[in-house]
VOGUBA-602172 format. One record per residue: x, y, z of N, C-alpha, C in turn. Coordinates in nm, 2 decimals, padded with zeros to 4 digits. Atoms other than C-alpha are relative to their C-alpha. Layout:
residues N
+--------+--------+--------+--------+--------+--------+--------+--------+--------+
|     nX |     nY |     nZ |    caX |    caY |    caZ |     cX |     cY |     cZ |
+--------+--------+--------+--------+--------+--------+--------+--------+--------+
|      X |      Y |      Z |      X |      Y |      Z |      X |      Y |      Z |
...
+--------+--------+--------+--------+--------+--------+--------+--------+--------+
END
This chain:
residues 233
+--------+--------+--------+--------+--------+--------+--------+--------+--------+
|     nX |     nY |     nZ |    caX |    caY |    caZ |     cX |     cY |     cZ |
+--------+--------+--------+--------+--------+--------+--------+--------+--------+
| -00.12 | -00.06 | -00.06 |  00.44 | -02.32 |  01.90 |  00.06 |  00.12 | -00.07 |
| -00.05 | -00.10 |  00.08 |  00.50 | -02.07 |  01.62 |  00.14 | -00.04 | -00.05 |
| -00.13 |  00.05 |  00.05 |  00.79 | -02.29 |  01.50 | -00.03 | -00.09 | -00.12 |
|  00.01 |  00.09 |  00.12 |  00.85 | -02.47 |  01.17 |  00.12 | -00.09 | -00.01 |
| -00.11 |  00.09 |  00.01 |  01.06 | -02.77 |  01.10 |  00.11 |  00.05 | -00.10 |
| -00.11 | -00.04 |  00.08 |  01.41 | -02.69 |  00.96 |  00.08 | -00.11 | -00.06 |
| -00.09 |  00.11 |  00.04 |  01.63 | -03.00 |  00.95 |  00.01 | -00.10 |  00.12 |
| -00.04 |  00.09 | -00.11 |  01.75 | -03.30 |  01.15 |  00.15 | -00.01 |  00.02 |
| -00.14 |  00.02 | -00.03 |  02.08 | -03.35 |  01.32 |  00.02 | -00.10 |  00.11 |
| -00.02 |  00.11 | -00.11 |  02.24 | -03.61 |  01.55 | -00.02 |  00.06 |  00.14 |
|  00.03 | -00.04 | -00.14 |  02.14 | -03.59 |  01.91 |  00.12 |  00.04 |  00.07 |
| -00.11 | -00.05 | -00.09 |  02.36 | -03.38 |  02.14 | -00.05 |  00.00 |  00.14 |
|  00.04 | -00.01 | -00.14 |  02.36 | -03.38 |  02.52 | -00.07 |  00.13 |  00.03 |
|  00.08 | -00.11 | -00.04 |  02.10 | -03.15 |  02.65 | -00.12 |  00.03 | -00.10 |
|  00.12 | -00.01 |  00.10 |  01.86 | -03.18 |  02.34 | -00.13 | -00.05 |  00.07 |
|  00.13 |  00.04 | -00.05 |  01.49 | -03.21 |  02.42 | -00.03 | -00.14 | -00.06 |
|  00.03 |  00.13 |  00.06 |  01.41 | -03.58 |  02.38 | -00.13 | -00.01 | -00.07 |
|  00.13 |  00.00 |  00.07 |  01.06 | -03.49 |  02.27 |  00.02 |  00.04 | -00.15 |
| -00.02 | -00.03 |  00.14 |  01.22 | -03.37 |  01.94 |  00.07 | -00.11 | -00.08 |
| -00.07 |  00.12 |  00.07 |  01.38 | -03.71 |  01.86 | -00.09 | -00.04 | -00.13 |
|  00.07 |  00.05 |  00.12 |  01.29 | -03.81 |  01.50 |  00.02 | -00.15 |  00.00 |
| -00.02 |  00.15 | -00.02 |  01.23 | -04.18 |  01.55 |  00.02 | -00.07 | -00.13 |
| -00.02 |  00.06 |  00.13 |  01.22 | -04.26 |  01.18 |  00.15 |  00.01 | -00.05 |
| -00.15 | -00.01 |  00.04 |  01.57 | -04.12 |  01.11 |  00.08 | -00.07 |  00.10 |
| -00.07 |  00.07 | -00.10 |  01.69 | -04.26 |  01.44 |  00.01 | -00.15 | -00.03 |
|  00.00 |  00.15 |  00.03 |  01.58 | -04.61 |  01.33 |  00.09 | -00.03 | -00.12 |
| -00.08 |  00.03 |  00.12 |  01.75 | -04.58 |  00.99 |  00.15 |  00.01 |  00.03 |
| -00.15 | -00.02 | -00.03 |  02.09 | -04.47 |  01.14 |  00.04 | -00.07 |  00.13 |
| -00.04 |  00.07 | -00.12 |  02.08 | -04.67 |  01.46 |  00.06 |  00.09 |  00.11 |
| -00.04 | -00.09 | -00.10 |  02.16 | -04.36 |  01.66 | -00.10 |  00.12 |  00.00 |
|  00.11 | -00.10 | -00.01 |  01.94 | -04.08 |  01.79 |  00.02 |  00.13 | -00.08 |
|  00.00 | -00.12 |  00.07 |  01.86 | -03.78 |  01.57 | -00.12 |  00.09 |  00.05 |
|  00.11 | -00.09 | -00.04 |  01.65 | -03.48 |  01.66 | -00.04 |  00.10 | -00.11 |
|  00.05 | -00.10 |  00.09 |  01.44 | -03.24 |  01.47 |  00.04 |  00.14 |  00.05 |
| -00.03 | -00.13 | -00.03 |  01.55 | -02.88 |  01.45 | -00.10 |  00.10 | -00.05 |
|  00.11 | -00.09 |  00.04 |  01.29 | -02.60 |  01.44 |  00.06 |  00.14 |  00.00 |
| -00.04 | -00.14 |  00.00 |  01.32 | -02.24 |  01.36 | -00.13 |  00.08 |  00.01 |
|  00.12 | -00.09 | -00.03 |  01.08 | -01.95 |  01.45 | -00.07 |  00.02 | -00.13 |
|  00.08 | -00.02 |  00.12 |  00.80 | -01.93 |  01.20 | -00.02 |  00.15 | -00.03 |
|  00.02 | -00.13 |  00.05 |  00.78 | -01.61 |  01.00 | -00.15 |  00.02 | -00.01 |
|  00.14 | -00.02 |  00.00 |  00.44 | -01.46 |  01.06 | -00.04 |  00.14 | -00.07 |
|  00.03 | -00.13 |  00.06 |  00.47 | -01.12 |  00.87 | -00.08 | -00.02 | -00.13 |
|  00.08 | -00.01 |  00.12 |  00.20 | -01.06 |  00.61 |  00.01 |  00.14 | -00.05 |
|  00.00 | -00.13 |  00.07 |  00.24 | -00.78 |  00.36 | -00.12 |  00.01 | -00.08 |
|  00.12 | -00.02 |  00.07 | -00.09 | -00.65 |  00.24 |  00.02 |  00.12 | -00.10 |
|  00.00 | -00.11 |  00.10 | -00.10 | -00.44 | -00.08 | -00.14 |  00.03 | -00.04 |
|  00.14 | -00.05 |  00.03 | -00.42 | -00.24 | -00.11 |  00.02 |  00.10 | -00.12 |
| -00.03 | -00.07 |  00.12 | -00.41 | -00.11 | -00.47 | -00.12 |  00.07 | -00.06 |
|  00.11 | -00.08 |  00.05 | -00.63 |  00.17 | -00.59 | -00.01 | -00.02 | -00.16 |
|  00.02 |  00.02 |  00.15 | -00.77 |  00.08 | -00.94 | -00.12 |  00.09 | -00.05 |
|  00.11 | -00.09 |  00.04 | -01.03 |  00.37 | -00.96 |  00.05 |  00.08 | -00.13 |
| -00.03 | -00.07 |  00.12 | -01.05 |  00.58 | -01.27 |  00.09 |  00.12 |  00.01 |
| -00.09 | -00.12 | -00.02 | -00.86 |  00.88 | -01.13 |  00.15 | -00.03 | -00.02 |
| -00.14 |  00.04 |  00.02 | -00.54 |  00.68 | -01.17 |  00.04 |  00.01 | -00.14 |
| -00.03 | -00.01 |  00.15 | -00.57 |  00.71 | -01.55 |  00.04 |  00.14 | -00.04 |
| -00.04 | -00.14 |  00.02 | -00.40 |  01.05 | -01.54 |  00.15 |  00.02 |  00.01 |
| -00.14 | -00.03 |  00.00 | -00.05 |  01.17 | -01.62 |  00.03 |  00.10 | -00.10 |
| -00.03 | -00.11 |  00.09 |  00.09 |  01.48 | -01.78 |  00.15 |  00.02 | -00.04 |
| -00.15 | -00.02 |  00.03 |  00.47 |  01.43 | -01.79 |  00.05 | -00.13 | -00.07 |
| -00.06 |  00.11 |  00.06 |  00.62 |  01.09 | -01.85 | -00.07 | -00.13 |  00.03 |
|  00.06 |  00.13 | -00.04 |  00.40 |  00.83 | -01.68 | -00.14 |  00.03 |  00.06 |
|  00.14 | -00.01 | -00.06 |  00.03 |  00.78 | -01.58 |  00.02 | -00.04 |  00.15 |
|  00.00 |  00.03 | -00.14 | -00.04 |  00.75 | -01.21 | -00.01 | -00.16 |  00.01 |
|  00.02 |  00.14 | -00.01 | -00.16 |  00.39 | -01.27 |  00.13 | -00.08 | -00.03 |
| -00.13 |  00.07 |  00.02 |  00.18 |  00.29 | -01.41 |  00.09 |  00.01 |  00.12 |
| -00.08 | -00.02 | -00.12 |  00.36 |  00.44 | -01.11 | -00.05 | -00.09 |  00.11 |
|  00.06 |  00.08 | -00.10 |  00.12 |  00.26 | -00.88 |  00.03 | -00.15 | -00.02 |
| -00.03 |  00.14 |  00.03 |  00.18 | -00.07 | -01.06 |  00.14 | -00.04 |  00.03 |
| -00.15 |  00.02 | -00.03 |  00.56 | -00.04 | -01.04 |  00.03 | -00.01 |  00.14 |
| -00.02 |  00.00 | -00.15 |  00.55 |  00.04 | -00.67 | -00.05 | -00.13 |  00.06 |
|  00.05 |  00.13 | -00.05 |  00.33 | -00.26 | -00.60 |  00.09 | -00.12 | -00.04 |
| -00.09 |  00.10 |  00.04 |  00.56 | -00.48 | -00.80 |  00.13 | -00.01 |  00.08 |
| -00.13 |  00.00 | -00.08 |  00.87 | -00.37 | -00.61 | -00.03 | -00.04 |  00.14 |
|  00.03 |  00.04 | -00.14 |  00.70 | -00.41 | -00.27 | -00.03 | -00.15 |  00.00 |
|  00.02 |  00.14 |  00.00 |  00.58 | -00.76 | -00.37 |  00.12 | -00.08 | -00.02 |
| -00.13 |  00.07 |  00.02 |  00.92 | -00.86 | -00.50 |  00.08 |  00.00 |  00.13 |
| -00.08 | -00.02 | -00.12 |  01.09 | -00.73 | -00.18 | -00.06 | -00.10 |  00.11 |
|  00.06 |  00.09 | -00.10 |  00.84 | -00.92 |  00.04 |  00.02 | -00.15 | -00.03 |
| -00.03 |  00.14 |  00.04 |  00.89 | -01.24 | -00.16 |  00.14 | -00.04 |  00.03 |
| -00.14 |  00.03 | -00.03 |  01.27 | -01.21 | -00.12 |  00.02 | -00.02 |  00.15 |
| -00.01 |  00.01 | -00.14 |  01.22 | -01.17 |  00.25 | -00.09 | -00.11 |  00.06 |
|  00.08 |  00.12 | -00.03 |  00.99 | -01.48 |  00.25 | -00.12 |  00.04 |  00.09 |
|  00.13 | -00.04 | -00.07 |  00.69 | -01.28 |  00.38 | -00.12 | -00.04 | -00.09 |
|  00.12 |  00.03 |  00.07 |  00.34 | -01.37 |  00.29 | -00.06 |  00.13 | -00.06 |
|  00.05 | -00.11 |  00.08 |  00.18 | -01.14 |  00.03 | -00.15 | -00.02 | -00.03 |
|  00.15 |  00.00 |  00.04 | -00.19 | -01.06 | -00.01 | -00.03 |  00.14 | -00.06 |
|  00.03 | -00.11 |  00.08 | -00.35 | -00.81 | -00.24 | -00.15 |  00.03 |  00.00 |
|  00.14 | -00.04 |  00.01 | -00.68 | -00.61 | -00.23 |  00.00 |  00.11 | -00.11 |
|  00.03 | -00.10 |  00.09 | -00.79 | -00.42 | -00.54 | -00.13 |  00.07 |  00.04 |
|  00.12 | -00.07 | -00.04 | -01.03 | -00.15 | -00.47 | -00.03 |  00.13 | -00.08 |
|  00.04 | -00.13 |  00.05 | -01.23 |  00.14 | -00.62 | -00.12 |  00.03 |  00.09 |
|  00.11 | -00.02 | -00.10 | -01.58 |  00.19 | -00.48 | -00.06 | -00.14 |  00.03 |
|  00.02 |  00.13 | -00.04 | -01.59 | -00.19 | -00.45 |  00.13 | -00.07 |  00.03 |
| -00.12 |  00.08 | -00.02 | -01.35 | -00.47 | -00.36 | -00.02 | -00.12 | -00.08 |
|  00.02 |  00.12 |  00.09 | -01.30 | -00.74 | -00.62 |  00.14 | -00.04 | -00.06 |
| -00.12 |  00.04 |  00.07 | -01.05 | -00.94 | -00.82 |  00.00 |  00.05 | -00.14 |
|  00.01 | -00.05 |  00.13 | -01.17 | -00.78 | -01.14 | -00.02 |  00.15 | -00.01 |
|  00.01 | -00.15 | -00.01 | -01.09 | -00.41 | -01.14 | -00.08 |  00.06 | -00.11 |
|  00.07 | -00.08 |  00.10 | -01.31 | -00.16 | -01.32 |  00.04 |  00.15 |  00.03 |
| -00.03 | -00.14 | -00.02 | -01.25 |  00.21 | -01.37 | -00.13 |  00.07 |  00.06 |
|  00.12 | -00.06 | -00.06 | -01.50 |  00.35 | -01.12 |  00.05 |  00.11 |  00.11 |
| -00.04 | -00.10 | -00.10 | -01.50 |  00.60 | -00.83 |  00.07 | -00.07 |  00.12 |
| -00.08 |  00.05 | -00.11 | -01.29 |  00.57 | -00.51 | -00.07 |  00.00 |  00.13 |
|  00.05 |  00.01 | -00.14 | -01.40 |  00.45 | -00.17 |  00.10 | -00.07 |  00.09 |
| -00.10 |  00.05 | -00.09 | -01.10 |  00.41 |  00.06 | -00.05 | -00.05 |  00.13 |
|  00.06 |  00.04 | -00.12 | -01.32 |  00.39 |  00.36 | -00.05 | -00.15 |  00.00 |
|  00.05 |  00.14 |  00.01 | -01.49 |  00.07 |  00.24 |  00.11 | -00.10 | -00.01 |
| -00.11 |  00.09 |  00.02 | -01.16 | -00.09 |  00.14 |  00.07 | -00.02 |  00.13 |
| -00.06 |  00.01 | -00.13 | -01.01 | -00.02 |  00.48 | -00.08 | -00.08 |  00.10 |
|  00.09 |  00.07 | -00.09 | -01.31 | -00.15 |  00.67 |  00.00 | -00.15 | -00.04 |
|  00.00 |  00.14 |  00.04 | -01.30 | -00.47 |  00.46 |  00.13 | -00.06 |  00.04 |
| -00.13 |  00.06 | -00.04 | -00.93 | -00.52 |  00.53 |  00.01 | -00.02 |  00.15 |
|  00.00 |  00.01 | -00.15 | -00.97 | -00.45 |  00.90 | -00.08 | -00.12 |  00.05 |
|  00.09 |  00.11 | -00.05 | -01.26 | -00.70 |  00.94 |  00.04 | -00.14 | -00.05 |
| -00.03 |  00.13 |  00.06 | -01.12 | -00.97 |  00.71 |  00.14 | -00.06 |  00.03 |
| -00.14 |  00.05 | -00.03 | -00.75 | -00.99 |  00.80 |  00.01 |  00.00 |  00.15 |
|  00.00 |  00.02 | -00.14 | -00.74 | -01.13 |  01.15 |  00.14 |  00.03 |  00.07 |
| -00.14 | -00.01 | -00.05 | -00.36 | -01.14 |  01.21 |  00.06 |  00.13 | -00.04 |
| -00.06 | -00.13 |  00.03 | -00.17 | -00.82 |  01.23 |  00.09 | -00.01 | -00.12 |
| -00.08 | -00.01 |  00.12 | -00.01 | -00.72 |  00.90 |  00.06 |  00.14 | -00.03 |
| -00.05 | -00.13 |  00.05 |  00.19 | -00.44 |  00.73 | -00.08 |  00.02 | -00.13 |
|  00.09 | -00.03 |  00.11 | -00.05 | -00.28 |  00.49 |  00.04 |  00.12 | -00.07 |
| -00.04 | -00.12 |  00.08 |  00.06 | -00.05 |  00.21 | -00.13 |  00.04 | -00.09 |
|  00.11 | -00.05 |  00.08 | -00.23 |  00.16 |  00.07 |  00.06 |  00.08 | -00.11 |
| -00.06 | -00.07 |  00.12 | -00.12 |  00.27 | -00.28 | -00.11 |  00.06 | -00.08 |
|  00.11 | -00.08 |  00.06 | -00.35 |  00.54 | -00.41 |  00.03 |  00.14 | -00.02 |
| -00.02 | -00.15 |  00.01 | -00.38 |  00.90 | -00.52 | -00.08 |  00.07 |  00.11 |
|  00.08 | -00.05 | -00.11 | -00.62 |  00.94 | -00.22 | -00.10 |  00.11 | -00.04 |
|  00.10 | -00.09 |  00.05 | -00.86 |  01.14 | -00.44 | -00.14 | -00.07 |  00.03 |
|  00.12 |  00.07 | -00.05 | -01.18 |  01.04 | -00.25 | -00.09 |  00.10 |  00.07 |
|  00.09 | -00.09 | -00.06 | -01.49 |  01.24 | -00.16 | -00.06 | -00.06 |  00.13 |
|  00.05 |  00.06 | -00.12 | -01.57 |  00.99 |  00.12 |  00.10 |  00.04 |  00.11 |
| -00.09 | -00.02 | -00.11 | -01.44 |  01.05 |  00.47 |  00.05 | -00.13 |  00.05 |
| -00.06 |  00.13 | -00.04 | -01.20 |  00.77 |  00.54 |  00.09 |  00.01 |  00.12 |
| -00.09 | -00.02 | -00.11 | -01.02 |  00.92 |  00.84 | -00.02 | -00.10 |  00.11 |
|  00.03 |  00.09 | -00.11 | -01.20 |  00.71 |  01.10 |  00.04 | -00.14 | -00.03 |
| -00.03 |  00.13 |  00.05 | -01.16 |  00.39 |  00.90 |  00.15 | -00.02 |  00.00 |
| -00.14 |  00.01 |  00.00 | -00.79 |  00.46 |  00.86 |  00.06 | -00.01 |  00.14 |
| -00.05 |  00.01 | -00.14 | -00.73 |  00.52 |  01.23 | -00.03 | -00.14 |  00.06 |
|  00.03 |  00.14 | -00.05 | -00.91 |  00.19 |  01.32 |  00.09 | -00.10 | -00.06 |
| -00.09 |  00.10 |  00.07 | -00.71 |  00.00 |  01.06 |  00.14 |  00.00 |  00.05 |
| -00.14 | -00.02 | -00.05 | -00.38 |  00.14 |  01.19 |  00.01 | -00.05 |  00.14 |
|  00.00 |  00.05 | -00.13 | -00.47 |  00.04 |  01.54 |  00.02 | -00.15 |  00.00 |
|  00.00 |  00.14 |  00.01 | -00.51 | -00.32 |  01.44 |  00.12 | -00.05 | -00.08 |
| -00.11 |  00.04 |  00.09 | -00.24 | -00.33 |  01.16 |  00.10 |  00.11 | -00.01 |
| -00.10 | -00.10 |  00.03 |  00.06 | -00.14 |  01.05 | -00.02 |  00.06 | -00.14 |
|  00.04 | -00.05 |  00.12 | -00.07 |  00.08 |  00.78 |  00.10 |  00.11 | -00.05 |
| -00.09 | -00.10 |  00.06 |  00.15 |  00.28 |  00.54 | -00.07 |  00.05 | -00.13 |
|  00.07 | -00.06 |  00.11 |  00.01 |  00.53 |  00.29 |  00.10 |  00.04 | -00.10 |
| -00.08 | -00.04 |  00.11 |  00.18 |  00.56 | -00.05 | -00.08 |  00.08 | -00.10 |
|  00.09 | -00.09 |  00.08 |  00.02 |  00.86 | -00.22 |  00.07 |  00.04 | -00.13 |
| -00.06 | -00.03 |  00.13 |  00.09 |  00.89 | -00.59 | -00.08 |  00.11 | -00.06 |
|  00.07 | -00.11 |  00.05 |  00.00 |  01.22 | -00.75 |  00.08 |  00.06 | -00.12 |
| -00.06 | -00.07 |  00.12 |  00.06 |  01.42 | -01.07 |  00.01 |  00.15 |  00.03 |
| -00.02 | -00.14 | -00.03 |  00.20 |  01.77 | -01.05 | -00.11 |  00.09 | -00.05 |
|  00.11 | -00.08 |  00.05 | -00.09 |  01.91 | -01.26 | -00.12 | -00.01 |  00.09 |
|  00.11 |  00.00 | -00.10 | -00.32 |  01.82 | -00.97 |  00.01 |  00.11 |  00.10 |
| -00.02 | -00.11 | -00.09 | -00.17 |  02.10 | -00.78 |  00.01 |  00.14 | -00.06 |
| -00.02 | -00.13 |  00.07 | -00.11 |  02.36 | -01.04 | -00.04 | -00.01 | -00.15 |
|  00.04 | -00.01 |  00.14 | -00.27 |  02.45 | -01.38 |  00.09 |  00.08 | -00.08 |
| -00.08 | -00.08 |  00.09 | -00.06 |  02.57 | -01.67 | -00.08 |  00.10 | -00.07 |
|  00.07 | -00.11 |  00.07 | -00.16 |  02.90 | -01.83 |  00.00 | -00.02 | -00.15 |
| -00.01 |  00.04 |  00.14 | -00.24 |  02.75 | -02.17 | -00.14 |  00.04 | -00.07 |
|  00.13 | -00.04 |  00.06 | -00.58 |  02.91 | -02.24 | -00.11 | -00.09 |  00.03 |
|  00.11 |  00.09 | -00.02 | -00.90 |  02.72 | -02.28 |  00.04 | -00.15 |  00.00 |
| -00.03 |  00.14 | -00.02 | -00.88 |  02.36 | -02.15 | -00.13 | -00.07 |  00.03 |
|  00.12 |  00.08 | -00.02 | -01.14 |  02.09 | -02.17 |  00.04 | -00.11 |  00.11 |
| -00.03 |  00.09 | -00.11 | -01.15 |  01.89 | -01.84 | -00.12 | -00.10 |  00.02 |
|  00.10 |  00.10 | -00.03 | -01.34 |  01.57 | -01.76 |  00.04 | -00.08 |  00.12 |
| -00.02 |  00.08 | -00.12 | -01.37 |  01.40 | -01.42 | -00.01 | -00.14 | -00.03 |
|  00.00 |  00.14 |  00.04 | -01.27 |  01.04 | -01.48 | -00.09 | -00.09 |  00.08 |
|  00.08 |  00.08 | -00.09 | -01.47 |  00.91 | -01.19 | -00.15 |  00.03 | -00.01 |
|  00.14 | -00.04 |  00.01 | -01.80 |  01.11 | -01.22 | -00.05 |  00.03 | -00.14 |
|  00.03 | -00.03 |  00.14 | -01.79 |  01.19 | -01.59 | -00.04 |  00.14 | -00.02 |
|  00.03 | -00.14 |  00.01 | -01.85 |  01.56 | -01.52 |  00.10 |  00.07 | -00.09 |
| -00.09 | -00.07 |  00.10 | -01.71 |  01.78 | -01.80 | -00.02 |  00.15 |  00.00 |
|  00.01 | -00.14 |  00.01 | -01.63 |  02.14 | -01.84 |  00.12 |  00.06 | -00.07 |
| -00.11 | -00.08 |  00.05 | -01.42 |  02.40 | -02.02 |  00.04 |  00.10 |  00.10 |
| -00.05 | -00.10 | -00.09 | -01.20 |  02.62 | -01.81 |  00.11 |  00.09 | -00.08 |
| -00.10 | -00.10 |  00.06 | -00.99 |  02.93 | -01.91 |  00.12 |  00.01 |  00.09 |
| -00.12 |  00.00 | -00.09 | -00.65 |  02.86 | -01.76 |  00.09 |  00.13 | -00.01 |
| -00.07 | -00.12 |  00.00 | -00.53 |  03.20 | -01.87 | -00.05 |  00.10 |  00.11 |
|  00.06 | -00.08 | -00.11 | -00.75 |  03.34 | -01.59 |  00.09 | -00.02 |  00.13 |
| -00.09 |  00.01 | -00.11 | -00.50 |  03.41 | -01.31 | -00.08 | -00.04 |  00.13 |
|  00.08 |  00.03 | -00.12 | -00.77 |  03.41 | -01.04 | -00.05 | -00.15 |  00.01 |
|  00.04 |  00.14 |  00.00 | -00.89 |  03.07 | -01.15 |  00.11 | -00.09 |  00.03 |
| -00.12 |  00.09 | -00.03 | -00.54 |  02.92 | -01.14 |  00.04 |  00.01 |  00.15 |
| -00.03 | -00.02 | -00.14 | -00.49 |  03.07 | -00.79 | -00.10 | -00.07 |  00.09 |
|  00.10 |  00.07 | -00.08 | -00.82 |  02.93 | -00.67 |  00.03 | -00.15 | -00.01 |
| -00.03 |  00.14 |  00.02 | -00.72 |  02.59 | -00.81 |  00.12 | -00.04 |  00.09 |
| -00.12 |  00.03 | -00.08 | -00.38 |  02.60 | -00.64 | -00.04 |  00.00 |  00.15 |
|  00.05 | -00.01 | -00.14 | -00.55 |  02.71 | -00.31 | -00.07 | -00.13 |  00.04 |
|  00.08 |  00.12 | -00.03 | -00.79 |  02.42 | -00.33 |  00.09 | -00.12 |  00.02 |
| -00.09 |  00.11 | -00.01 | -00.51 |  02.17 | -00.39 |  00.09 |  00.01 |  00.12 |
| -00.08 | -00.02 | -00.12 | -00.30 |  02.32 | -00.11 | -00.08 | -00.04 |  00.13 |
|  00.09 |  00.03 | -00.12 | -00.60 |  02.29 |  00.14 | -00.02 | -00.15 |  00.00 |
|  00.02 |  00.15 |  00.01 | -00.66 |  01.93 |  00.02 |  00.12 | -00.08 |  00.05 |
| -00.12 |  00.07 | -00.04 | -00.30 |  01.83 |  00.08 |  00.02 |  00.01 |  00.15 |
| -00.01 | -00.02 | -00.15 | -00.30 |  01.98 |  00.43 | -00.10 | -00.09 |  00.07 |
|  00.10 |  00.09 | -00.06 | -00.62 |  01.79 |  00.51 |  00.04 | -00.14 |  00.00 |
| -00.06 |  00.13 |  00.01 | -00.46 |  01.47 |  00.39 |  00.11 | -00.02 |  00.10 |
| -00.11 |  00.01 | -00.09 | -00.15 |  01.53 |  00.59 | -00.05 | -00.01 |  00.15 |
|  00.06 |  00.00 | -00.13 | -00.37 |  01.60 |  00.90 | -00.06 | -00.14 |  00.03 |
|  00.06 |  00.13 | -00.02 | -00.56 |  01.27 |  00.85 |  00.11 | -00.10 |  00.03 |
| -00.10 |  00.10 | -00.02 | -00.24 |  01.07 |  00.82 |  00.07 |  00.02 |  00.14 |
| -00.06 | -00.03 | -00.13 | -00.09 |  01.24 |  01.13 | -00.09 | -00.05 |  00.11 |
|  00.10 |  00.04 | -00.10 | -00.40 |  01.19 |  01.34 | -00.01 | -00.16 |  00.01 |
|  00.01 |  00.15 |  00.00 | -00.41 |  00.82 |  01.24 |  00.13 | -00.07 |  00.04 |
| -00.13 |  00.07 | -00.03 | -00.04 |  00.76 |  01.31 |  00.05 | -00.08 | -00.11 |
| -00.04 |  00.08 |  00.12 |  00.01 |  00.64 |  00.96 |  00.12 |  00.07 | -00.07 |
| -00.11 | -00.05 |  00.07 |  00.35 |  00.68 |  00.79 | -00.04 |  00.02 | -00.15 |
|  00.04 | -00.03 |  00.14 |  00.32 |  00.83 |  00.44 |  00.11 |  00.05 | -00.08 |
| -00.09 | -00.05 |  00.10 |  00.52 |  00.89 |  00.13 | -00.08 |  00.06 | -00.11 |
|  00.06 | -00.07 |  00.11 |  00.41 |  01.14 | -00.13 |  00.09 | -00.02 | -00.12 |
| -00.08 |  00.04 |  00.12 |  00.53 |  01.02 | -00.47 | -00.06 |  00.05 | -00.13 |
|  00.05 | -00.05 |  00.12 |  00.50 |  01.21 | -00.79 |  00.00 | -00.11 | -00.11 |
|  00.01 |  00.10 |  00.10 |  00.40 |  01.01 | -01.09 |  00.12 | -00.01 | -00.09 |
| -00.12 |  00.00 |  00.09 |  00.72 |  01.10 | -01.28 |  00.13 | -00.01 |  00.08 |
| -00.12 |  00.00 | -00.07 |  00.97 |  01.07 | -01.00 |  00.05 | -00.14 |  00.03 |
| -00.06 |  00.13 | -00.04 |  01.21 |  00.80 | -00.88 | -00.07 | -00.05 |  00.13 |
|  00.07 |  00.05 | -00.12 |  00.98 |  00.61 | -00.64 |  00.09 | -00.08 |  00.09 |
| -00.09 |  00.08 | -00.08 |  01.27 |  00.39 | -00.52 |  00.06 |  00.09 |  00.11 |
| -00.06 | -00.09 | -00.10 |  01.44 |  00.69 | -00.35 | -00.10 |  00.04 |  00.11 |
|  00.10 | -00.04 | -00.09 |  01.11 |  00.79 | -00.19 | -00.03 | -00.12 |  00.10 |
|  00.03 |  00.12 | -00.08 |  01.05 |  00.43 | -00.06 |  00.12 | -00.02 |  00.10 |
| -00.12 |  00.02 | -00.09 |  01.41 |  00.41 |  00.08 | -00.01 |  00.10 |  00.12 |
|  00.01 | -00.10 | -00.10 |  01.36 |  00.74 |  00.26 | -00.11 | -00.04 |  00.11 |
|  00.11 |  00.04 | -00.09 |  01.03 |  00.61 |  00.41 |  00.05 | -00.11 |  00.09 |
| -00.04 |  00.12 | -00.09 |  01.18 |  00.28 |  00.53 |  00.11 |  00.04 |  00.10 |
| -00.10 | -00.04 | -00.10 |  01.48 |  00.45 |  00.69 | -00.07 |  00.08 |  00.11 |
|  00.08 | -00.07 | -00.11 |  01.23 |  00.67 |  00.88 | -00.07 | -00.09 |  00.09 |
|  00.08 |  00.10 | -00.07 |  01.04 |  00.36 |  00.99 |  00.10 | -00.09 |  00.08 |
| -00.09 |  00.10 | -00.06 |  01.36 |  00.17 |  01.10 |  00.02 |  00.03 |  00.15 |
+--------+--------+--------+--------+--------+--------+--------+--------+--------+
END
């Protein structure tokens, strides 16, 4: 019936006799009925990116620290609201034992869509740095569930500082290179690539009907979450 037992009270005129608690009635020698309340059925799913690209931060905090704190706040809030909480850790696999590997959001979304039968609110907490095309999987997941994207990024992912020669290493592929950040054309090309990538992400979220919050690794994420929730209210 989607109802859970709450308490018993003395029978009142009009109460459904099918709810009489015969054990309590026998002890008190007068009728008592069971009171039910609507069962909470909301499940909060936290899909947490644990790929290697989260091990990056240039100001005050690594992306992985920001992701962890956001997940903790959401879990605490769900617990206070007496909602059911489930967690999926993902990189290019889904497991309970995270490793620093590449990102595959598509696989994680497909797993969630196929394994979670009842509709849930799903927070995907990631930097969304992924070479796979996850747009279709995101749209399907959001049709079945209520998916929210929380994108955590570092400002240096959008802009290179002019500090001369810089050694860069891709945390997920291991590719390494030296770049001359004093080269204005190189910095402009980097910024253009980042701009195009952000526009593509925005388009994916919009087409999928997914609410999104873009959160810098060094900013107050609580304010960003409150703004998001007010928008969704």
